[in-house]
N, C-alpha and C positions, 0 to 999 in steps of 0.2 A: 563904170560898170567893172564888177570884179573879173579877174583874169578867170579862164577856164581852170577846172579843177582836175587832176590825175587821180586815180583810184588804185590802190595797190590791195590784192586779195591773197592772203597766204594760206596754201594748203601744206601742213607739215608733214605729211606722210610720205615715206619711201619704202621700196621693197628691201633695201640694204643701205647702210650708211657708208659712204666712199671715203677712203683714208685721208683726203685732202681737204675734205667738206667741213667747214665751220658754220654753215648755215643752220637754222632752226628747223632740222629734220628729224623724224622719230620712226622707228620701225614698231608697228603694232600687228598683232596676229588678225585683230578684227577692228572694223571701224563702222560705228553706227551711222550709216549714211543719211538717214533722216534727221537724226539728231545734229549732226555737223550741217546740214543744210539750213535748218532752223536757226542755229547759233550763229552762221554767218551771216544771214538775213537780219537778224536782230541787231548784230554789230554794225550792219551797214546802216540800218533804221537810226541808230544813235548818232552817228556821224552826220547823217542827213539833217536831223534835227539840230545839230549844232550849227551846221554850215549854211543852211537855208539854200536858196535856189542858186546853185552854181552849175553851169554847163560843164559836163564831163567830155574832156577831149580825149582820154585815153584810160584804158582799164588793163591792168596787168596782174595775170594769175601766175604767182611764183611760188616757190617751195624750196625745200620738199619736191614733190612730184605731182604737179597739178594736172597732168594728164592721167592720174589716177583717179581724178574727180569724175564722178558720174556726168555725163553731159548735161542731163537735166538738172544738175545743181549749177553748172555753169550758165545754163539759159536762165535759170531762175534768178542768179545775181545779176545777170546783164539787164534782165526785164525790171527788177527792183531798181537799179541805178537809173534807169530810162524813167521810170514812173516818179522816183523821188527827186532827180535833179534834172533829167533830159540829157540826152547824148548829143554831143556835136554830129553835124552831118557826115563828116568824115572820120568820126570816132575810131581810134586805132584800139583794137581789142587783142591783146597778146596772151598767149599762154605758152609756158614752158613745157617740154615733153622730152621723153627719153625714147631712144629708137627702138625699144623693145617691141616685138611683134605684136603683143597684146594690146600696147598702147596706140600704136600705129593703126590697128584696127578701127580705133575710136576716131580717128581724124574726121571722117565724113560727118559723123554725129556731131562733133565739136564744131565744125564748120556750120552746120545747120543751126547750132546753138547761138551762133553769132560771132565765134573767133574768126578774126580775118588776118591773123598774123601768128606764126607759130615760131618758137625759138627752140631748137632741138639741141640736147647736150650730147653731142657726138663725142667730143674731146679727142679722139684718134680713130683712125682706121686700122691701126696695127693691132693684131691680136696680143702681142706681148704687152704692149703698152696699155692696152684696155685691161689686162689682167693686173698689171702693176697699179693702174689708178683705180682697181676695184670696180670697174663698169661691168654690168651684167649683159650688155649686149656684144655682138660681134662686128667685126668690119662690114661685112655683107649686109647685116640688119641695118646699120647706119646707113649704107648706100640705098637701101631700099626705102628707109624712112624719109629721106631728102626727097627721092623722087616722090613717094605718095604725098607729102607735105606740098611739094609744088603743084600736084594735081588737084589738091584739096582746098589750098588757101592763097589769097591774093598775093601774100607776102611771106617769105620764109627766110629765116636766119639760123645758123647753127654755131656752135663753140668749139673751138680747138683748143688744147692746152700744150704749150712747147716750152722750150728751155726746161727739158727734163734731164734727168742724170743720164750721161752718155750719150745725148742726142747730137748727131753731128750736123753741120750746115746742109750737105747734101741730102740728108735724111729729111730734113725740115721742108727744104725746097720741094722734094718730091711730095710730100704730105700736103703741103700748102697748094702746090699746082694742082693736085687731085681734087682739092676742095674748092680751089676757084673755078674749076672745069664744069661745076654743076650749075654754075651761072646765077647762083641766089643774089639778091640785092643786098644782103647784110650779113657780115661774119664777125664775130667776137673771137679775138685770138688773145688769149692770156697766157702770160709766162706763168709757169708754176711757182707758187708762193707756198711757204710753210707758215701754217696758221696755228696759234697756241691751242692746245687742247685736242688736236687731230691725232691720228695714229701716224702721220707722217712726222709730226712735231716730236714725238717719242722716239721715232727712228733717227730722226736728224741729231737729237739730243746725245744718242749713243753713238753717233758717228756712222750710222749704217745706211744713212741717206745723205749724198752730197749733191748740191745743185751746181750747174755750171757756174764759173767765175764771172765777174762783171764783164771782162773784155769778150768772152763767148756770148754772154747773153746780149751784150750790145751789138754784136755782129748778127745774132739772130733777130734781134729787133729791126736791124737796118735792111736785111733781106727781106723781111716781112713787108716793111714799107714800100721796098722797091717793086715787089711783086704785086701787092694790092693796087698800088698806084696805076701800074701798067695794066691791070685787069680792069681799071675803071672803079674800083672800090677803095678810095683814099680813106686814110684815117680822119675821123671827125672827133675822136676822143681817144685817149691813150691806148685803149686795147679793142676800140670798136671801128668798123670798116664799113662803108655803105656807099652805093651809087647815089649821086645826088637826088634828093627826095626820097630816099629809102632810109633815112636815120630813123633810129627809134624815137618816136615822139614822146613816148612816157619817160625814158630814160633823159631826154633833153629837158624835161620838166624838173628833174632832180638837179640836173647840171646847171641849169639856168635859174635855180632857187625859185621854182614856182611853188604853189601850193599843191599837196596831195595828202589825201586821207589813206590810212592803211587800216585794214581790218584782217582779223584772223590771227593766230597764234604768233606772239613775237613780232607782228608788223609794227612798223614805225611810220608815223606821220609827220609832216609840218604843215600845220594850218593855223590860222588865227594868231600868228606870231607865238605859237606854241609847238613844243615837241611832244609827241604822244608816242606810248609804246604798250602793246597788248602783252597779256601774261603768255609766257613762251611755252610751258608744258601744255600738250593738249587738254588732259584732264583738269589743269587748273584754269585754262580758258573756258572750257565748257561750264565749270562750276561758277566762275564769275559771271558769265553770260546768264545763267539760271539764276543766280543771285541779284545781279543789278541790271540786267537787260543789256550788258555790253562786256566786252573782254579787256577794257581799259585797266593798265597796271599803273602807269606814270602819265602824268600830263602836267607838263610845266613850261612857265613863261619863258620864252627866249629873250633876254636883254639885247638891246640894239647891237652891242659889240659882238655878242655870240653869233646873231644873224649875219652881220657883216662878214665874220671870220668864215662861217660855214659857206656863204655865197662865194667868197673869193677862192678857197679851197676845192670847191666843185667846179667852179667855171673856169679856172685855169687848166683843168683837164681838157678843155675843148680846143680845137684848133681854130675856132672863132674867137676863142678868148673870153674875157669876162668884160661886161659893161659896167664900168665904175659909176655912172650915174645912175644905173638901175639898182645897184648895190646901195647907194645913197638912199634911194627911194624906198627900197625893200626893208632897210634897216633903220631908217631914220637917222643914220649917223653920217656926219660930213666925212669925207674920204680921207682927209687928215688922220682922221682917228683909226683907220683899218689899213691905209695904204702907205707903204714908205717910198715916196717918189724919188728920193735921192738913191736908194738902192736900185730901183727899177732903171734909172738912168745909168748906173754903173753896169748893171747886167746887160743893157741895151748895147752898151759901148763894146761888150765881149761877144755880141750875136746871140744872147741867149734869150732875150725878149724883145719885143717891140711893141711901142705905144702909138695908136693913130687915134687922136681926139681923146675920147672917153675909154677906149678899148685898150686893154692890156692883154698882149698874147705871147704865149711861151713859143719860141720858134722849134723847128724841128731839131736844131742844134742843142737846144736847152731841155726837150722833154724827158730825155733820160735822167736829167739832173733835176726833176720836178720837185722833189721833197725839199732839196736845197735852196731852190729858188723861193718856194713858198714861204720857207723860214725867214728869209731875207725880205721879201716885198709885202708880207702880210703882217700887219701889227695885230700881235695876239693879246695884248694887255696893255 
């Protein structure tokens, strides 16, 4: 029997573009909601026709700002996925939201539509930091949004960004302490990175934006691990923390290299040993659906070595590590073709990785050196 399938749905629209964001997001004065609902449903049907009967274990509405979607559209997509594939009894249905009051007002309707997990883009509670990050909400709105989410949804997660310019250890300890006090089952804690093509990238190139150096960033990371562990939300992936059983099942599908279908502008998929990508610009996506019945831009076969490499790069982000035997099965390639056992032995002697039978794990001591470790243990060609 085929493994369950994860479904990603991309909603590309935002009220404004954040200066650090390199996601496929677009600001539009007007959105034809009926046309977008029809286009997303058509794109979904195309994937279902390709994939046949595959139980859906998770649905993730990402963006952009999917909390700007009409709840009726969310409900229609969930119902169509149920009709086309069938949903697992414990199907995790996540929607990303901003803490703005107008979006929070839709929480009850989104829960009624079938969303059972919400992920809120808080990023910070500090008004100066929110202004720096280009966020449109206040700290108080963020606090109210978390409380409203906990009242409306079975599971709540929210994001914070740290390792910001000028951020002190004590500032971060106070902010993280406040976040942990909400008692949510999941937190995503990201160090600020400068992505090409963003406004922050342009400022950094001119020397007008300087991130904390490596030692400071490492200290911030270490205190993050200590505080989350003490609160019962240990790291299960580089930037994600959860109570046992509260991990994002959808994202675990990515990291464990399971199959997922992606619909909507710019959405990526990995299914049928193929990589898929939709048209990114909203207008091009709509035109493609009207022309062809789907928004697909690229569909390419993934060769065994590509699949093995991707599985290793994703799986080693997890605290559970990567199952080498599973990578062999998923890629059709013997591990000698993608895994350097001698390098792993060398790194294990340094305490940076450990191997238990078929499972390779990057240790807490090694996680800040993950990129270097990947370059050594993963055979890329």
